[in-house]
C-alpha positions as CSV (number, residue, x, y, z in Angstrom):
1,M,-19.1,-12.5,21.2
2,S,-18.6,-16.1,20.1
3,D,-15.6,-18.4,20.7
4,G,-15.0,-20.2,17.4
5,K,-13.6,-23.3,19.1
6,L,-16.3,-23.8,21.7
7,D,-19.4,-22.1,20.3
8,L,-21.7,-22.5,17.4
9,E,-23.9,-19.7,16.2
10,I,-26.7,-18.8,13.8
11,V,-27.8,-15.2,13.2
12,R,-30.9,-14.4,11.1
13,V,-33.2,-11.5,10.6
14,L,-36.7,-12.9,11.1
15,K,-39.7,-11.2,9.5
16,A,-41.6,-10.9,12.7
17,P,-41.5,-8.1,15.4
18,R,-39.7,-8.8,18.6
19,A,-42.9,-9.0,20.6
20,K,-44.2,-11.9,18.4
21,L,-40.9,-13.8,18.7
22,W,-41.0,-13.3,22.5
23,K,-44.6,-14.7,22.6
24,A,-43.5,-17.7,20.5
25,W,-40.7,-18.3,23.1
26,S,-42.7,-17.5,26.3
27,D,-45.7,-19.8,25.6
28,P,-44.9,-23.5,25.9
29,A,-47.9,-24.4,23.7
30,I,-46.4,-22.3,20.9
31,L,-42.7,-23.3,21.6
32,K,-43.5,-26.9,21.0
33,E,-44.6,-26.0,17.4
34,W,-41.1,-24.7,16.4
35,W,-38.6,-26.0,18.9
36,C,-37.2,-29.0,16.9
37,P,-37.0,-29.6,13.2
38,K,-40.2,-31.1,11.8
39,P,-41.2,-33.9,11.5
40,W,-39.7,-34.4,15.0
41,V,-42.2,-33.6,17.8
42,T,-41.4,-31.7,21.0
43,E,-43.1,-32.4,24.4
44,V,-42.6,-29.6,26.9
45,K,-42.2,-31.4,30.3
46,A,-41.3,-28.3,32.4
47,F,-41.4,-24.6,31.5
48,D,-41.0,-22.1,34.3
49,F,-40.0,-19.1,32.1
50,R,-38.0,-17.0,34.6
51,S,-34.3,-16.9,35.6
52,G,-33.8,-20.0,37.7
53,G,-36.9,-21.8,36.3
54,A,-37.0,-25.3,34.9
55,F,-36.9,-25.9,31.2
56,H,-37.3,-29.5,30.0
57,T,-38.1,-30.6,26.5
58,Y,-38.4,-34.2,25.1
59,M,-38.0,-34.5,21.4
60,T,-39.2,-37.6,19.5
61,A,-38.2,-38.7,16.0
62,P,-41.0,-39.4,13.5
63,E,-40.7,-43.2,13.8
64,G,-41.1,-43.0,17.6
65,P,-38.8,-43.4,20.6
66,A,-37.2,-46.5,19.2
67,G,-36.0,-44.6,16.2
68,G,-34.6,-41.7,18.2
69,D,-35.4,-39.3,21.0
70,S,-33.7,-36.6,22.9
71,D,-34.5,-35.9,26.6
72,N,-33.3,-32.4,27.6
73,P,-33.8,-31.3,31.2
74,G,-32.3,-28.0,32.0
75,L,-32.7,-24.6,33.6
76,F,-33.3,-21.0,32.4
77,L,-30.3,-19.0,33.6
78,D,-31.4,-15.6,32.4
79,V,-34.7,-14.4,31.0
80,T,-34.6,-10.8,30.2
81,P,-37.9,-9.8,28.6
82,M,-37.8,-9.1,24.9
83,E,-34.0,-9.2,24.8
84,R,-32.3,-12.4,26.0
85,I,-33.0,-16.0,27.0
86,V,-30.2,-18.2,28.4
87,W,-30.6,-21.8,29.3
88,T,-28.3,-24.7,30.2
89,S,-28.4,-28.5,30.2
90,V,-26.0,-28.8,33.1
91,L,-28.3,-27.5,35.8
92,V,-32.0,-28.4,36.6
93,E,-34.6,-27.0,38.9
94,G,-33.4,-25.9,42.3
95,W,-29.9,-25.2,40.7
96,R,-29.2,-28.9,41.0
97,P,-26.2,-30.2,38.9
98,A,-27.2,-32.4,36.0
99,T,-25.6,-34.9,33.8
100,S,-26.2,-34.2,30.2
101,W,-25.6,-36.2,27.1
102,L,-24.3,-32.9,25.5
103,P,-23.4,-30.3,28.1
104,M,-24.2,-26.9,26.7
105,T,-25.6,-23.4,27.3
106,G,-28.0,-21.8,24.8
107,V,-28.0,-18.0,24.4
108,F,-30.8,-16.4,22.3
109,L,-30.7,-12.7,21.6
110,L,-33.5,-10.5,20.0
111,E,-32.7,-7.1,18.6
112,D,-34.7,-4.8,16.4
113,A,-33.6,-4.8,12.7
114,P,-34.9,-3.4,9.5
115,G,-37.7,-5.7,8.3
116,G,-38.0,-7.6,11.6
117,T,-35.9,-8.9,14.4
118,R,-32.2,-10.0,14.4
119,F,-32.2,-13.3,16.2
120,T,-29.0,-14.9,17.4
121,A,-28.9,-18.5,18.5
122,R,-25.6,-19.3,20.1
123,C,-24.6,-22.7,21.7
124,L,-21.8,-22.7,24.2
125,H,-20.0,-26.0,24.7
126,L,-17.8,-27.3,27.5
127,D,-14.9,-28.3,25.3
128,E,-13.9,-28.6,21.6
129,A,-14.9,-32.3,21.5
130,G,-18.5,-31.4,22.6
131,C,-18.6,-28.5,20.1
132,T,-17.3,-30.8,17.3
133,K,-19.8,-33.5,18.2
134,H,-22.7,-31.1,18.1
135,K,-21.5,-29.6,14.7
136,E,-21.2,-33.1,13.2
137,M,-24.7,-34.1,14.6
138,G,-26.1,-31.3,12.3
139,F,-26.2,-28.2,14.4
140,F,-26.3,-25.8,11.5
141,E,-29.0,-27.7,9.7
142,G,-31.1,-28.6,12.7
143,W,-30.9,-25.3,14.6
144,G,-31.2,-23.5,11.3
145,I,-34.5,-25.2,10.6
146,M,-35.6,-24.4,14.2
147,V,-34.9,-20.7,13.8
148,D,-36.8,-20.6,10.5
149,Q,-39.7,-22.4,12.1
150,L,-39.6,-19.9,14.9
151,G,-39.8,-17.0,12.4
152,E,-42.7,-18.6,10.5
153,V,-44.7,-19.4,13.7
154,A,-44.1,-15.9,15.2
155,A,-45.0,-14.1,12.0
156,A,-48.3,-15.9,11.9
157,L,-49.3,-14.9,15.5
């Protein structure tokens, strides 16, 4: 269940079976192909795909770091195979507290659906200001593109 004041959410039925979506999530070489909206590029700096494991991505804008980048160290909180992935930007490896430019927790759910997999991408924020900031930065467009790219990459596996 989503809190409308603190959470942003995208739900789509992707035309790929759950196993292929899981593979696209669980292999960092594949994840970097869909994680951020193209033409941005993702570098996976840490990927220990288990509850308590490090998850660190670095995204670079097409014109290079001077034009924009996003360094996102974090931690997988829950990895339930084929069902749920939860990560946060407020903790890093070893359960160490982290300072984040945008404190959040991402919750991703995979459920069987007619024609594919129902994929939910939910972003939980610390407060309304953070949620509003993320929405104004283009959450629905950016994460929507990411989810579409995930579906395309997974379907091609």
